[in-house]
C-alpha positions as CSV (number, residue, x, y, z in Angstrom):
1,X,32.5,-68.6,4.0
2,X,30.3,-67.0,6.6
3,X,31.9,-63.5,5.9
4,X,31.2,-63.9,2.2
5,X,27.5,-64.7,2.9
6,X,27.3,-61.6,5.2
7,X,28.8,-59.4,2.6
8,X,26.5,-60.8,-0.1
9,X,23.4,-60.2,2.2
10,X,24.6,-56.6,3.0
11,X,25.1,-55.8,-0.7
12,X,21.6,-57.2,-1.5
13,X,20.0,-55.0,1.2
14,X,21.7,-51.9,-0.1
15,X,20.5,-52.6,-3.6
16,X,16.9,-53.2,-2.5
17,X,17.0,-50.0,-0.4
18,X,18.1,-47.9,-3.3
19,X,15.4,-49.4,-5.5
20,X,12.7,-48.7,-3.0
21,X,13.8,-45.1,-2.6
22,X,13.8,-44.6,-6.3
23,X,10.2,-45.9,-6.5
24,X,8.9,-43.7,-3.6
25,X,6.1,-41.4,-4.8
26,X,6.9,-37.7,-4.9
27,X,3.9,-37.1,-2.5
28,X,5.7,-39.1,0.2
29,X,9.0,-37.2,-0.1
30,X,10.0,-34.4,2.2
31,X,7.6,-31.4,1.6
32,X,10.4,-29.0,2.1
33,X,11.9,-30.0,-1.2
34,X,8.9,-28.5,-3.0
35,X,8.8,-25.1,-1.2
36,X,11.1,-23.2,-3.6
37,X,8.9,-24.2,-6.6
38,X,5.7,-23.1,-4.8
39,X,7.2,-19.8,-3.6
40,X,8.4,-19.0,-7.1
41,X,5.0,-19.5,-8.7
42,X,4.0,-16.5,-10.9
43,X,0.8,-15.9,-8.8
44,X,0.6,-16.3,-5.1
45,X,-2.8,-16.8,-3.6
46,X,-1.9,-14.8,-0.5
47,X,-3.9,-12.2,1.4
48,X,-1.9,-9.4,-0.3
49,X,-2.8,-10.6,-3.7
50,X,-6.5,-11.3,-3.0
51,X,-8.2,-8.0,-2.0
52,X,-11.6,-8.1,-0.3
53,X,-14.7,-7.6,-2.4
54,X,-15.8,-3.9,-2.7
55,X,-19.0,-3.2,-0.8
56,X,-20.9,-0.2,-2.1
57,X,-24.3,0.8,-3.6
58,X,-24.8,0.3,-7.3
59,X,-26.8,3.4,-8.0
60,X,-28.8,4.6,-5.1
61,X,-28.3,5.2,-1.4
62,X,-30.6,6.2,1.4
63,X,-29.2,7.5,4.7
64,X,-31.4,6.8,7.7
65,X,-30.3,8.6,11.0
66,X,-30.4,6.8,14.3
67,X,-29.4,7.5,17.9
68,X,-27.6,4.2,18.2
69,X,-24.3,4.7,20.2
70,X,-24.6,8.5,20.0
71,X,-23.9,8.8,23.8
72,X,-20.7,6.8,23.3
73,X,-19.7,8.9,20.4
74,X,-20.2,12.3,22.1
75,X,-18.4,11.1,25.2
76,X,-15.5,9.8,23.2
77,X,-15.4,13.0,21.0
78,X,-15.8,15.3,24.0
79,X,-19.1,16.9,23.0
80,X,-21.5,17.9,25.8
81,X,-24.7,17.8,23.7
82,X,-26.1,14.6,22.0
83,X,-29.1,16.1,20.3
84,X,-27.2,17.5,17.3
85,X,-25.5,14.2,16.3
86,X,-26.8,11.2,14.6
87,X,-25.4,7.8,13.6
88,X,-25.7,7.6,9.8
89,X,-23.8,4.3,9.3
90,X,-25.6,2.3,6.5
91,X,-26.4,-1.3,7.2
92,X,-23.9,-2.6,4.5
93,X,-21.1,-0.8,6.4
94,X,-22.3,-1.9,9.9
95,X,-22.8,-5.5,8.8
96,X,-19.3,-5.9,7.3
97,X,-17.0,-3.8,9.6
98,X,-16.6,-2.0,12.9
99,X,-16.7,1.5,11.4
100,X,-19.4,3.9,12.7
101,X,-20.1,7.3,11.1
102,X,-21.7,10.2,13.0
103,X,-22.8,13.5,11.7
104,X,-24.1,16.8,13.0
105,X,-27.5,17.7,11.7
106,X,-26.7,21.4,11.9
107,X,-23.0,21.9,11.1
108,X,-22.7,18.8,8.9
109,X,-19.4,18.0,10.7
110,X,-18.8,14.3,10.2
111,X,-16.8,11.8,12.1
112,X,-15.6,8.1,12.1
113,X,-15.6,6.2,15.3
114,X,-13.4,3.1,15.4
115,X,-11.9,1.1,18.2
116,X,-12.8,3.6,20.8
117,X,-11.3,6.6,18.9
118,X,-12.9,9.4,16.9
119,X,-11.5,10.7,13.6
120,X,-12.7,13.8,11.6
121,X,-13.4,13.0,7.9
122,X,-12.2,16.5,6.9
123,X,-13.6,20.0,6.5
124,X,-17.3,20.0,6.2
125,X,-18.2,23.6,6.9
126,X,-20.6,25.1,4.4
127,X,-21.1,21.8,2.6
128,X,-23.1,18.6,3.0
129,X,-20.5,16.7,5.0
130,X,-20.4,13.0,4.4
131,X,-22.7,11.9,1.6
132,X,-21.8,8.2,0.8
133,X,-19.6,5.4,2.1
134,X,-18.0,2.2,0.8
135,X,-15.7,-0.6,2.0
136,X,-12.7,-1.7,-0.1
137,X,-9.3,-3.3,0.5
138,X,-7.4,-1.5,-2.2
139,X,-4.1,-1.7,-0.3
140,X,-4.5,-5.5,-0.1
141,X,-3.6,-5.9,3.5
142,X,-6.6,-8.1,4.3
143,X,-8.6,-5.3,6.1
144,X,-11.3,-3.1,4.8
145,X,-10.6,0.6,4.5
146,X,-13.6,2.9,4.9
147,X,-14.0,5.2,1.8
148,X,-16.4,8.2,1.8
149,X,-17.4,11.2,-0.2
150,X,-18.0,14.6,1.4
151,X,-18.5,18.2,0.5
152,X,-17.7,21.6,2.0
153,X,-17.6,25.3,1.2
154,X,-20.5,27.8,1.1
155,X,-19.1,30.0,-1.7
156,X,-17.5,27.4,-3.8
157,X,-19.1,24.0,-3.4
158,X,-16.1,21.5,-3.2
159,X,-16.5,17.8,-3.5
160,X,-13.9,15.2,-2.4
161,X,-13.1,11.6,-1.5
162,X,-11.3,10.4,1.6
163,X,-10.6,7.1,3.3
164,X,-9.8,5.7,6.8
165,X,-7.2,3.0,7.2
166,X,-7.9,0.9,10.3
167,X,-4.4,-0.6,10.4
168,X,-2.6,2.8,10.3
169,X,-5.6,4.4,12.1
170,X,-5.4,7.5,10.0
171,X,-7.6,9.5,7.5
172,X,-6.3,10.4,4.1
173,X,-7.9,12.9,1.7
174,X,-7.4,12.3,-2.0
175,X,-5.9,15.2,-3.8
176,X,-8.5,15.5,-6.5
177,X,-11.4,17.6,-5.1
178,X,-14.1,18.8,-7.5
179,X,-16.2,21.9,-7.8
180,X,-19.8,21.7,-8.8
181,X,-22.9,23.5,-7.5
182,X,-26.1,21.6,-6.7
183,X,-24.5,18.2,-6.9
184,X,-22.6,15.8,-4.7
185,X,-20.4,12.8,-5.1
186,X,-21.3,9.2,-4.5
187,X,-19.3,6.0,-4.2
188,X,-20.6,3.0,-6.2
189,X,-19.4,-0.4,-7.4
190,X,-19.7,-1.5,-11.0
191,X,-20.0,-4.9,-12.6
192,X,-16.3,-5.4,-12.6
193,X,-16.1,-4.8,-8.8
194,X,-14.3,-1.4,-9.2
195,X,-14.8,1.4,-6.6
196,X,-16.3,4.2,-8.6
197,X,-16.9,7.8,-7.9
198,X,-20.0,9.3,-9.5
199,X,-21.7,12.6,-9.7
200,X,-24.9,12.3,-7.6
201,X,-28.0,14.3,-6.9
202,X,-30.0,14.6,-3.7
203,X,-33.6,13.2,-4.1
204,X,-35.7,16.3,-3.3
205,X,-38.7,14.2,-2.5
206,X,-37.0,12.2,0.2
207,X,-34.8,14.9,1.6
208,X,-35.5,15.7,5.3
209,X,-32.2,17.0,6.6
210,X,-28.4,16.7,6.3
211,X,-28.7,13.3,8.0
212,X,-31.8,12.0,6.4
213,X,-31.7,11.9,2.6
214,X,-31.3,9.8,-0.6
215,X,-28.7,10.0,-3.3
216,X,-28.9,8.9,-6.9
217,X,-25.7,8.3,-8.9
218,X,-25.3,9.8,-12.3
219,X,-22.2,10.2,-14.5
220,X,-18.9,8.5,-13.7
221,X,-16.0,10.9,-12.7
222,X,-13.4,8.3,-11.9
223,X,-12.3,5.2,-9.9
224,X,-10.4,4.8,-6.7
225,X,-7.4,2.6,-7.4
226,X,-4.0,1.5,-6.0
227,X,-1.3,3.0,-8.2
228,X,2.4,2.6,-7.4
229,X,1.6,1.7,-3.8
230,X,-0.6,4.8,-3.4
231,X,-4.4,4.9,-3.3
232,X,-5.5,7.6,-5.7
233,X,-8.5,8.8,-7.7
234,X,-8.0,8.0,-11.4
235,X,-10.1,10.4,-13.3
236,X,-12.4,9.3,-16.2
237,X,-11.0,10.0,-19.6
238,X,-13.8,12.5,-20.3
239,X,-15.3,14.5,-17.5
240,X,-19.1,14.6,-17.7
241,X,-21.0,17.6,-18.9
242,X,-23.7,18.9,-16.6
243,X,-25.9,21.0,-18.9
244,X,-23.8,24.1,-19.7
245,X,-21.6,23.4,-16.7
246,X,-18.7,21.0,-16.6
247,X,-17.3,19.4,-13.4
248,X,-13.7,20.5,-12.9
249,X,-11.0,19.1,-10.7
250,X,-9.6,21.8,-8.4
């Protein structure tokens, strides 16, 4: 009789246990069960899918030279003289990154200093050197790249765009340089948050030197985008006319 009572009690406990488990809220279940569903969601809010906001001027840029950290730059770069170089890093770059841009007032040679190393932006001889800068995370790795425009060439005035990747610690020059006399390029951001490349002119009234000047953006030439895992310059459908001259990709 006792055995029958024990068996009945055991059966009753098993039934109650199953009933309680069935009524257990999903939120109290093991979270590991939900992981496959979350990982298979069509849009993942990870760092790789959420690029940082582009930081660049909208239409105008003024470069103000300083001597801040010039001694550190010349020592790191191996230059004996400090007088020829100036720090031309705009506030919006300095406030949002550790990049520093230095430029020679005579030769226009331009450099990026980052994490104790100095990197050349590219050929500047005969041109204006670096003219504008912007921050963007186009490769979506969670770190800003430093984008810049620059010019070179005394006979043929060539304009180009480059960028520095702080993760790879290397400079890349985009393969779409332009040729246009009496103009420069300028990086801007539009209302959609795109990194744009515009034709620009130096403001003659404010111009003092290669390191002390103002730029005004004009027609759009293209946007810098990530295409098939490669950062590239996507040209505008119609290249702008400049009077009787037209800007041509080289």
